[in-house]
py3Dmol code that shows the C-alpha trace and the ligand (Angstrom):
import py3Dmol

protein = """\
ATOM      1  CA  MET A   1     -64.478  59.120 -54.754  1.00  0.00           C
ATOM      2  CA  ASN A   2     -62.366  57.042 -52.280  1.00  0.00           C
ATOM      3  CA  ASP A   3     -64.072  56.871 -48.822  1.00  0.00           C
ATOM      4  CA  HIS A   4     -61.095  58.497 -47.160  1.00  0.00           C
ATOM      5  CA  VAL A   5     -60.889  61.459 -49.551  1.00  0.00           C
ATOM      6  CA  ILE A   6     -62.696  64.618 -48.638  1.00  0.00           C
ATOM      7  CA  LEU A   7     -61.539  66.982 -51.374  1.00  0.00           C
ATOM      8  CA  ARG A   8     -60.048  66.523 -54.792  1.00  0.00           C
ATOM      9  CA  CYS A   9     -59.047  69.360 -57.110  1.00  0.00           C
ATOM     10  CA  GLU A  10     -58.797  67.959 -60.609  1.00  0.00           C
ATOM     11  CA  ASP A  11     -56.993  70.152 -63.323  1.00  0.00           C
ATOM     12  CA  VAL A  12     -58.280  73.323 -61.675  1.00  0.00           C
ATOM     13  CA  THR A  13     -57.599  76.629 -63.507  1.00  0.00           C
ATOM     14  CA  VAL A  14     -58.558  80.097 -62.307  1.00  0.00           C
ATOM     15  CA  SER A  15     -58.014  83.051 -64.617  1.00  0.00           C
ATOM     16  CA  PHE A  16     -58.099  86.790 -63.942  1.00  0.00           C
ATOM     17  CA  ASP A  17     -58.592  88.561 -67.168  1.00  0.00           C
ATOM     18  CA  GLY A  18     -56.769  85.875 -69.080  1.00  0.00           C
ATOM     19  CA  PHE A  19     -53.975  85.541 -66.562  1.00  0.00           C
ATOM     20  CA  LYS A  20     -53.907  82.042 -65.114  1.00  0.00           C
ATOM     21  CA  ALA A  21     -53.192  82.344 -61.518  1.00  0.00           C
ATOM     22  CA  VAL A  22     -53.856  78.549 -61.095  1.00  0.00           C
ATOM     23  CA  GLN A  23     -53.437  76.331 -64.047  1.00  0.00           C
ATOM     24  CA  GLY A  24     -54.281  72.728 -64.083  1.00  0.00           C
ATOM     25  CA  MET A  25     -53.766  72.265 -60.348  1.00  0.00           C
ATOM     26  CA  ASN A  26     -54.395  68.773 -58.727  1.00  0.00           C
ATOM     27  CA  LEU A  27     -54.747  68.180 -55.059  1.00  0.00           C
ATOM     28  CA  GLU A  28     -56.243  65.457 -52.963  1.00  0.00           C
ATOM     29  CA  LEU A  29     -57.079  65.624 -49.341  1.00  0.00           C
ATOM     30  CA  LYS A  30     -57.924  62.918 -46.806  1.00  0.00           C
ATOM     31  CA  LYS A  31     -60.794  63.451 -44.358  1.00  0.00           C
ATOM     32  CA  ARG A  32     -58.312  64.012 -41.512  1.00  0.00           C
ATOM     33  CA  GLY A  33     -54.957  65.542 -41.493  1.00  0.00           C
ATOM     34  CA  LEU A  34     -53.001  68.691 -41.654  1.00  0.00           C
ATOM     35  CA  ARG A  35     -51.681  69.769 -45.092  1.00  0.00           C
ATOM     36  CA  PHE A  36     -49.383  72.705 -45.610  1.00  0.00           C
ATOM     37  CA  LEU A  37     -49.476  74.496 -48.857  1.00  0.00           C
ATOM     38  CA  ILE A  38     -46.231  76.334 -49.753  1.00  0.00           C
ATOM     39  CA  GLY A  39     -44.636  78.005 -52.698  1.00  0.00           C
ATOM     40  CA  PRO A  40     -43.136  81.290 -53.755  1.00  0.00           C
ATOM     41  CA  ASN A  41     -45.049  84.514 -53.775  1.00  0.00           C
ATOM     42  CA  GLY A  42     -47.630  84.521 -56.575  1.00  0.00           C
ATOM     43  CA  ALA A  43     -47.622  80.615 -56.890  1.00  0.00           C
ATOM     44  CA  GLY A  44     -51.410  80.660 -56.586  1.00  0.00           C
ATOM     45  CA  LYS A  45     -51.829  79.226 -53.058  1.00  0.00           C
ATOM     46  CA  THR A  46     -54.339  81.890 -51.892  1.00  0.00           C
ATOM     47  CA  THR A  47     -56.203  81.647 -55.300  1.00  0.00           C
ATOM     48  CA  LEU A  48     -56.521  77.929 -54.830  1.00  0.00           C
ATOM     49  CA  LEU A  49     -58.111  78.311 -51.431  1.00  0.00           C
ATOM     50  CA  ASP A  50     -60.362  81.026 -52.792  1.00  0.00           C
ATOM     51  CA  ALA A  51     -61.575  78.620 -55.539  1.00  0.00           C
ATOM     52  CA  VAL A  52     -62.325  75.851 -52.975  1.00  0.00           C
ATOM     53  CA  CYS A  53     -64.401  78.164 -50.761  1.00  0.00           C
ATOM     54  CA  GLY A  54     -66.142  79.734 -53.657  1.00  0.00           C
ATOM     55  CA  LYS A  55     -64.700  83.235 -53.393  1.00  0.00           C
ATOM     56  CA  VAL A  56     -63.514  82.889 -56.950  1.00  0.00           C
ATOM     57  CA  LYS A  57     -64.826  80.581 -59.747  1.00  0.00           C
ATOM     58  CA  PRO A  58     -62.517  78.294 -61.570  1.00  0.00           C
ATOM     59  CA  SER A  59     -62.593  78.620 -65.342  1.00  0.00           C
ATOM     60  CA  GLY A  60     -61.651  74.908 -65.733  1.00  0.00           C
ATOM     61  CA  GLY A  61     -61.460  71.715 -63.847  1.00  0.00           C
ATOM     62  CA  ARG A  62     -63.498  70.235 -60.987  1.00  0.00           C
ATOM     63  CA  ILE A  63     -63.387  70.668 -57.252  1.00  0.00           C
ATOM     64  CA  VAL A  64     -64.999  67.554 -55.777  1.00  0.00           C
ATOM     65  CA  PHE A  65     -66.057  67.487 -52.201  1.00  0.00           C
ATOM     66  CA  GLN A  66     -67.152  64.610 -50.129  1.00  0.00           C
ATOM     67  CA  ASP A  67     -69.303  62.084 -52.239  1.00  0.00           C
ATOM     68  CA  GLY A  68     -69.138  64.031 -55.443  1.00  0.00           C
ATOM     69  CA  ILE A  69     -70.359  67.483 -54.873  1.00  0.00           C
ATOM     70  CA  ASP A  70     -68.780  69.856 -57.474  1.00  0.00           C
ATOM     71  CA  LEU A  71     -67.900  72.941 -55.552  1.00  0.00           C
ATOM     72  CA  ALA A  72     -67.349  74.984 -58.670  1.00  0.00           C
ATOM     73  CA  ARG A  73     -71.147  74.969 -59.136  1.00  0.00           C
ATOM     74  CA  ARG A  74     -71.934  76.214 -55.699  1.00  0.00           C
ATOM     75  CA  LYS A  75     -72.033  79.756 -54.279  1.00  0.00           C
ATOM     76  CA  GLU A  76     -69.817  80.836 -51.441  1.00  0.00           C
ATOM     77  CA  HIS A  77     -72.467  80.651 -48.631  1.00  0.00           C
ATOM     78  CA  GLN A  78     -73.550  77.195 -49.879  1.00  0.00           C
ATOM     79  CA  ILE A  79     -69.952  75.949 -49.734  1.00  0.00           C
ATOM     80  CA  ALA A  80     -69.746  77.192 -46.093  1.00  0.00           C
ATOM     81  CA  GLU A  81     -72.938  75.410 -45.282  1.00  0.00           C
ATOM     82  CA  LEU A  82     -71.463  72.172 -46.711  1.00  0.00           C
ATOM     83  CA  GLY A  83     -68.822  72.349 -43.943  1.00  0.00           C
ATOM     84  CA  ILE A  84     -65.971  74.224 -45.403  1.00  0.00           C
ATOM     85  CA  GLY A  85     -64.588  76.969 -43.183  1.00  0.00           C
ATOM     86  CA  ARG A  86     -62.073  79.736 -44.428  1.00  0.00           C
ATOM     87  CA  LYS A  87     -59.913  81.800 -42.163  1.00  0.00           C
ATOM     88  CA  PHE A  88     -58.056  84.863 -43.496  1.00  0.00           C
ATOM     89  CA  GLN A  89     -54.948  86.256 -42.071  1.00  0.00           C
ATOM     90  CA  ALA A  90     -56.465  88.974 -39.964  1.00  0.00           C
ATOM     91  CA  PRO A  91     -58.801  87.716 -37.114  1.00  0.00           C
ATOM     92  CA  SER A  92     -62.386  88.639 -37.574  1.00  0.00           C
ATOM     93  CA  ILE A  93     -63.835  88.524 -34.092  1.00  0.00           C
ATOM     94  CA  PHE A  94     -66.307  90.798 -32.283  1.00  0.00           C
ATOM     95  CA  PRO A  95     -63.938  92.816 -30.083  1.00  0.00           C
ATOM     96  CA  THR A  96     -66.536  94.424 -27.719  1.00  0.00           C
ATOM     97  CA  LEU A  97     -68.025  91.095 -26.803  1.00  0.00           C
ATOM     98  CA  THR A  98     -66.525  88.604 -24.397  1.00  0.00           C
ATOM     99  CA  VAL A  99     -64.617  85.573 -25.572  1.00  0.00           C
ATOM    100  CA  GLU A 100     -67.490  83.216 -24.545  1.00  0.00           C
ATOM    101  CA  GLU A 101     -70.035  85.512 -26.333  1.00  0.00           C
ATOM    102  CA  ASN A 102     -67.969  85.252 -29.530  1.00  0.00           C
ATOM    103  CA  LEU A 103     -68.137  81.519 -29.316  1.00  0.00           C
ATOM    104  CA  GLU A 104     -71.866  81.658 -28.648  1.00  0.00           C
ATOM    105  CA  LEU A 105     -72.550  83.753 -31.602  1.00  0.00           C
ATOM    106  CA  ALA A 106     -70.574  81.336 -33.792  1.00  0.00           C
ATOM    107  CA  MET A 107     -72.440  78.376 -32.421  1.00  0.00           C
ATOM    108  CA  ARG A 108     -75.818  80.029 -33.013  1.00  0.00           C
ATOM    109  CA  GLN A 109     -75.031  80.617 -36.693  1.00  0.00           C
ATOM    110  CA  LYS A 110     -74.831  76.886 -36.936  1.00  0.00           C
ATOM    111  CA  ARG A 111     -78.016  76.279 -34.962  1.00  0.00           C
ATOM    112  CA  GLY A 112     -80.103  78.611 -37.119  1.00  0.00           C
ATOM    113  CA  VAL A 113     -82.792  81.185 -36.544  1.00  0.00           C
ATOM    114  CA  LEU A 114     -84.636  79.445 -33.725  1.00  0.00           C
ATOM    115  CA  ALA A 115     -81.468  79.267 -31.537  1.00  0.00           C
ATOM    116  CA  THR A 116     -80.630  82.760 -32.396  1.00  0.00           C
ATOM    117  CA  LEU A 117     -83.898  83.964 -30.973  1.00  0.00           C
ATOM    118  CA  ARG A 118     -83.526  82.004 -27.717  1.00  0.00           C
ATOM    119  CA  THR A 119     -81.812  84.240 -25.318  1.00  0.00           C
ATOM    120  CA  ARG A 120     -80.913  81.661 -22.725  1.00  0.00           C
ATOM    121  CA  ILE A 121     -78.063  79.375 -23.436  1.00  0.00           C
ATOM    122  CA  LEU A 122     -78.595  75.723 -22.604  1.00  0.00           C
ATOM    123  CA  SER A 123     -76.358  74.059 -20.182  1.00  0.00           C
ATOM    124  CA  SER A 124     -75.223  71.563 -22.896  1.00  0.00           C
ATOM    125  CA  GLU A 125     -74.214  74.516 -24.989  1.00  0.00           C
ATOM    126  CA  ARG A 126     -72.443  76.185 -22.108  1.00  0.00           C
ATOM    127  CA  LYS A 127     -70.515  72.957 -21.599  1.00  0.00           C
ATOM    128  CA  LEU A 128     -69.603  72.824 -25.324  1.00  0.00           C
ATOM    129  CA  ILE A 129     -68.311  76.397 -25.145  1.00  0.00           C
ATOM    130  CA  ARG A 130     -66.106  75.569 -22.039  1.00  0.00           C
ATOM    131  CA  THR A 131     -64.726  72.626 -23.780  1.00  0.00           C
ATOM    132  CA  ARG A 132     -63.909  74.599 -26.787  1.00  0.00           C
ATOM    133  CA  LEU A 133     -62.308  77.386 -24.630  1.00  0.00           C
ATOM    134  CA  GLU A 134     -59.988  74.763 -23.130  1.00  0.00           C
ATOM    135  CA  GLY A 135     -59.326  73.353 -26.577  1.00  0.00           C
ATOM    136  CA  ILE A 136     -58.156  76.729 -27.900  1.00  0.00           C
ATOM    137  CA  GLY A 137     -56.013  77.506 -24.848  1.00  0.00           C
ATOM    138  CA  LEU A 138     -58.351  80.194 -23.603  1.00  0.00           C
ATOM    139  CA  GLY A 139     -59.820  78.427 -20.564  1.00  0.00           C
ATOM    140  CA  GLY A 140     -60.170  80.986 -17.905  1.00  0.00           C
ATOM    141  CA  LYS A 141     -60.501  83.789 -20.339  1.00  0.00           C
ATOM    142  CA  GLY A 142     -64.121  83.291 -21.291  1.00  0.00           C
ATOM    143  CA  THR A 143     -65.404  86.498 -19.607  1.00  0.00           C
ATOM    144  CA  LEU A 144     -62.662  88.761 -20.990  1.00  0.00           C
ATOM    145  CA  ARG A 145     -63.492  91.214 -23.729  1.00  0.00           C
ATOM    146  CA  ALA A 146     -62.157  89.631 -26.920  1.00  0.00           C
ATOM    147  CA  GLY A 147     -60.637  93.054 -28.089  1.00  0.00           C
ATOM    148  CA  GLY A 148     -58.248  92.789 -25.070  1.00  0.00           C
ATOM    149  CA  LEU A 149     -56.729  89.484 -26.057  1.00  0.00           C
ATOM    150  CA  SER A 150     -53.208  89.200 -27.539  1.00  0.00           C
ATOM    151  CA  HIS A 151     -52.930  88.740 -31.330  1.00  0.00           C
ATOM    152  CA  GLY A 152     -52.231  85.096 -30.947  1.00  0.00           C
ATOM    153  CA  GLU A 153     -55.223  84.620 -28.588  1.00  0.00           C
ATOM    154  CA  LYS A 154     -57.520  86.392 -31.056  1.00  0.00           C
ATOM    155  CA  GLN A 155     -56.440  84.015 -33.816  1.00  0.00           C
ATOM    156  CA  TRP A 156     -57.200  81.006 -31.617  1.00  0.00           C
ATOM    157  CA  LEU A 157     -60.591  82.503 -30.692  1.00  0.00           C
ATOM    158  CA  GLU A 158     -61.403  82.800 -34.290  1.00  0.00           C
ATOM    159  CA  ILE A 159     -60.276  79.236 -34.966  1.00  0.00           C
ATOM    160  CA  GLY A 160     -62.480  78.168 -32.077  1.00  0.00           C
ATOM    161  CA  MET A 161     -65.423  80.160 -33.541  1.00  0.00           C
ATOM    162  CA  MET A 162     -64.920  78.236 -36.813  1.00  0.00           C
ATOM    163  CA  LEU A 163     -64.935  74.948 -34.957  1.00  0.00           C
ATOM    164  CA  MET A 164     -68.309  75.773 -33.391  1.00  0.00           C
ATOM    165  CA  GLN A 165     -69.738  75.329 -36.869  1.00  0.00           C
ATOM    166  CA  GLU A 166     -68.174  71.806 -37.020  1.00  0.00           C
ATOM    167  CA  PRO A 167     -66.548  72.166 -40.357  1.00  0.00           C
ATOM    168  CA  SER A 168     -65.137  69.123 -42.039  1.00  0.00           C
ATOM    169  CA  LEU A 169     -62.585  71.067 -44.014  1.00  0.00           C
ATOM    170  CA  LEU A 170     -60.688  74.170 -42.632  1.00  0.00           C
ATOM    171  CA  LEU A 171     -58.745  76.444 -44.977  1.00  0.00           C
ATOM    172  CA  LEU A 172     -56.318  78.841 -43.177  1.00  0.00           C
ATOM    173  CA  ASP A 173     -54.089  81.609 -44.499  1.00  0.00           C
ATOM    174  CA  GLU A 174     -50.851  82.126 -42.461  1.00  0.00           C
ATOM    175  CA  PRO A 175     -52.471  81.426 -39.058  1.00  0.00           C
ATOM    176  CA  ALA A 176     -49.368  82.137 -37.090  1.00  0.00           C
ATOM    177  CA  ALA A 177     -48.354  85.360 -38.906  1.00  0.00           C
ATOM    178  CA  GLY A 178     -47.268  87.996 -36.468  1.00  0.00           C
ATOM    179  CA  MET A 179     -47.223  85.640 -33.463  1.00  0.00           C
ATOM    180  CA  THR A 180     -44.489  85.178 -30.839  1.00  0.00           C
ATOM    181  CA  ASP A 181     -42.495  81.945 -31.099  1.00  0.00           C
ATOM    182  CA  ARG A 182     -44.450  80.507 -28.155  1.00  0.00           C
ATOM    183  CA  GLU A 183     -47.748  81.424 -29.723  1.00  0.00           C
ATOM    184  CA  THR A 184     -46.636  79.984 -33.035  1.00  0.00           C
ATOM    185  CA  ASP A 185     -45.723  76.637 -31.302  1.00  0.00           C
ATOM    186  CA  LYS A 186     -49.124  76.564 -29.580  1.00  0.00           C
ATOM    187  CA  THR A 187     -50.891  77.340 -32.926  1.00  0.00           C
ATOM    188  CA  GLY A 188     -49.081  74.363 -34.572  1.00  0.00           C
ATOM    189  CA  GLU A 189     -50.100  72.073 -31.745  1.00  0.00           C
ATOM    190  CA  LEU A 190     -53.775  73.333 -31.940  1.00  0.00           C
ATOM    191  CA  LEU A 191     -53.831  72.742 -35.802  1.00  0.00           C
ATOM    192  CA  GLN A 192     -52.481  69.196 -35.358  1.00  0.00           C
ATOM    193  CA  GLU A 193     -55.048  68.434 -32.725  1.00  0.00           C
ATOM    194  CA  ILE A 194     -57.997  69.789 -34.763  1.00  0.00           C
ATOM    195  CA  ALA A 195     -56.673  67.982 -37.850  1.00  0.00           C
ATOM    196  CA  GLN A 196     -57.213  64.713 -36.001  1.00  0.00           C
ATOM    197  CA  GLU A 197     -60.963  65.030 -36.680  1.00  0.00           C
ATOM    198  CA  ARG A 198     -61.043  66.976 -39.961  1.00  0.00           C
ATOM    199  CA  ALA A 199     -59.007  68.062 -42.919  1.00  0.00           C
ATOM    200  CA  VAL A 200     -57.032  71.241 -42.461  1.00  0.00           C
ATOM    201  CA  VAL A 201     -55.117  73.123 -45.121  1.00  0.00           C
ATOM    202  CA  VAL A 202     -52.714  75.862 -44.133  1.00  0.00           C
ATOM    203  CA  VAL A 203     -51.043  78.282 -46.628  1.00  0.00           C
ATOM    204  CA  GLU A 204     -47.697  79.169 -44.984  1.00  0.00           C
ATOM    205  CA  HIS A 205     -44.522  81.013 -45.606  1.00  0.00           C
ATOM    206  CA  ASP A 206     -42.768  80.355 -42.374  1.00  0.00           C
ATOM    207  CA  MET A 207     -40.641  77.400 -43.097  1.00  0.00           C
ATOM    208  CA  GLU A 208     -39.646  76.689 -39.467  1.00  0.00           C
ATOM    209  CA  PHE A 209     -43.390  76.462 -38.608  1.00  0.00           C
ATOM    210  CA  VAL A 210     -43.975  74.092 -41.497  1.00  0.00           C
ATOM    211  CA  ARG A 211     -40.940  71.959 -40.567  1.00  0.00           C
ATOM    212  CA  ASN A 212     -42.078  71.714 -36.956  1.00  0.00           C
ATOM    213  CA  PHE A 213     -45.742  70.715 -37.682  1.00  0.00           C
ATOM    214  CA  ALA A 214     -46.094  69.332 -41.211  1.00  0.00           C
ATOM    215  CA  SER A 215     -46.525  65.769 -42.098  1.00  0.00           C
ATOM    216  CA  ILE A 216     -47.297  66.357 -45.801  1.00  0.00           C
ATOM    217  CA  VAL A 217     -46.368  69.421 -47.702  1.00  0.00           C
ATOM    218  CA  THR A 218     -47.767  70.472 -51.142  1.00  0.00           C
ATOM    219  CA  VAL A 219     -45.594  72.804 -53.180  1.00  0.00           C
ATOM    220  CA  MET A 220     -47.089  75.059 -55.806  1.00  0.00           C
ATOM    221  CA  HIS A 221     -45.296  76.987 -58.388  1.00  0.00           C
ATOM    222  CA  GLU A 222     -46.742  79.144 -61.204  1.00  0.00           C
ATOM    223  CA  GLY A 223     -50.296  77.943 -60.491  1.00  0.00           C
ATOM    224  CA  ARG A 224     -49.311  74.252 -60.637  1.00  0.00           C
ATOM    225  CA  LEU A 225     -48.526  71.315 -58.338  1.00  0.00           C
ATOM    226  CA  LEU A 226     -44.716  71.189 -58.221  1.00  0.00           C
ATOM    227  CA  MET A 227     -44.402  68.395 -55.797  1.00  0.00           C
ATOM    228  CA  GLU A 228     -45.866  66.789 -52.637  1.00  0.00           C
ATOM    229  CA  GLY A 229     -44.011  64.986 -49.733  1.00  0.00           C
ATOM    230  CA  THR A 230     -42.659  65.314 -46.350  1.00  0.00           C
ATOM    231  CA  MET A 231     -40.683  68.509 -45.447  1.00  0.00           C
ATOM    232  CA  ASP A 232     -37.477  66.482 -45.714  1.00  0.00           C
ATOM    233  CA  GLN A 233     -38.393  65.360 -49.220  1.00  0.00           C
ATOM    234  CA  VAL A 234     -39.469  68.856 -50.199  1.00  0.00           C
ATOM    235  CA  GLN A 235     -36.268  70.497 -48.898  1.00  0.00           C
ATOM    236  CA  ALA A 236     -34.114  67.817 -50.601  1.00  0.00           C
ATOM    237  CA  ASP A 237     -35.841  68.486 -53.949  1.00  0.00           C
ATOM    238  CA  GLU A 238     -33.653  70.449 -56.521  1.00  0.00           C
ATOM    239  CA  ARG A 239     -36.739  71.910 -58.221  1.00  0.00           C
ATOM    240  CA  VAL A 240     -38.066  73.252 -55.043  1.00  0.00           C
ATOM    241  CA  ALA A 241     -34.782  74.695 -54.136  1.00  0.00           C
ATOM    242  CA  GLU A 242     -34.652  76.436 -57.402  1.00  0.00           C
ATOM    243  CA  VAL A 243     -38.005  77.868 -57.545  1.00  0.00           C
ATOM    244  CA  TYR A 244     -38.744  78.429 -53.904  1.00  0.00           C
ATOM    245  CA  LEU A 245     -35.985  78.055 -51.372  1.00  0.00           C
ATOM    246  CA  GLY A 246     -33.395  79.440 -53.734  1.00  0.00           C
ATOM    247  CA  LYS A 247     -35.532  82.566 -54.185  1.00  0.00           C
ATOM    248  CA  ARG A 248     -35.850  82.816 -50.514  1.00  0.00           C
ATOM    249  CA  ARG A 249     -32.209  82.500 -50.005  1.00  0.00           C
ATOM    250  CA  GLU A 250     -31.531  85.293 -52.570  1.00  0.00           C
ATOM    251  CA  ALA A 251     -34.182  87.408 -50.920  1.00  0.00           C
ATOM    252  CA  THR A 252     -32.511  87.154 -47.574  1.00  0.00           C
ATOM    253  CA  CYS A 253     -29.010  87.846 -48.857  1.00  0.00           C
TER     254      CYS A 253
END
"""
ligand_1 = """\
31
LIG
N -58.132 89.225 -58.059
C -57.000 89.085 -58.760
N -56.956 89.716 -60.001
C -55.788 89.575 -60.767
N -54.731 88.873 -60.434
C -54.680 88.281 -59.255
C -55.868 88.367 -58.359
N -55.679 87.601 -57.234
C -54.465 87.106 -57.372
N -53.866 87.453 -58.618
C -52.558 87.123 -59.144
O -52.503 85.713 -59.199
C -51.242 85.196 -58.872
C -51.334 84.205 -57.715
O -51.742 84.930 -56.477
P -51.947 84.278 -55.126
O -52.287 85.374 -54.139
O -52.835 83.173 -55.263
O -50.517 83.694 -54.858
P -49.904 83.153 -53.504
O -49.149 81.852 -53.765
O -50.990 83.101 -52.489
O -48.883 84.208 -53.148
P -48.442 84.890 -51.692
O -47.721 83.761 -51.093
O -47.639 86.054 -52.158
O -49.684 85.266 -51.018
C -50.360 86.458 -58.577
O -49.661 86.756 -59.662
C -51.447 87.478 -58.248
O -50.907 88.722 -58.624
"""
view = py3Dmol.view(width=600, height=400)
view.addModel(protein, "pdb")
view.setStyle({"model": 0}, {"cartoon": {"style": "trace"}})
view.addModel(ligand_1, "xyz")
view.setStyle({"model": 1}, {"stick": {}})
view.zoomTo()
view.show()
């Protein structure tokens, strides 16, 4: 595989009792960068991410990660250990712990049993947590109970927790859903920043969000790749207007 490529889905098919939710999908991701995955409801976006992270098994095709690892042969926890993080729409944080403690826990998962048994946190680890807190816009909120954060802040905390495990590929489902406009913008900026060092894939329905933060957009329709390009190219494409934007317009009329 090309040195700059981290993931390649080759002709991937996922079936549910004979129904092909994803059929012959192709996707290539570079080691760094933010990719938005869009398409009408039922296009197969979530199923594709599920196949990459091992939640569902493809019935056909290959999902090649890094230097030739076929993810279709790996179990979900093994895929996570390889450095693929998946974030679902609802934040899964520990609400009764502080923001810092949440990050600490996430860090220890990475460090293994020995670190988990150690009660004292090293100053280097403390520094890492502080840096991460600043990075996710929660500097100054480290000692607050995570359950008391706003919806947007909880999402950022979860992203921060995933980053503590230093993934090389992050998969996110509608990370800005339910956020205020300001939180949405901050989320876009955060994703752009973290995508400078790793590959990030975002399944998204909010077209304004995509327009503001996407460089390359992949459009799926009926389980297949419809097109790939900049948001301008995607919006100017007649097939996309027909299957996706057209449907949206009808839906909002
Ligand atoms: N576990 C499952 N069993 C059966 N059918 C499923 C399952 N999961 C998804 N599907 C079907 O597969 C198709 C693709 O679903 P998927 O959730 O991947 O689409 P999507 O593009 O993410 O849609 P949305 O934007 O609405 O979330 C849909 O028709 C869905 O009903």
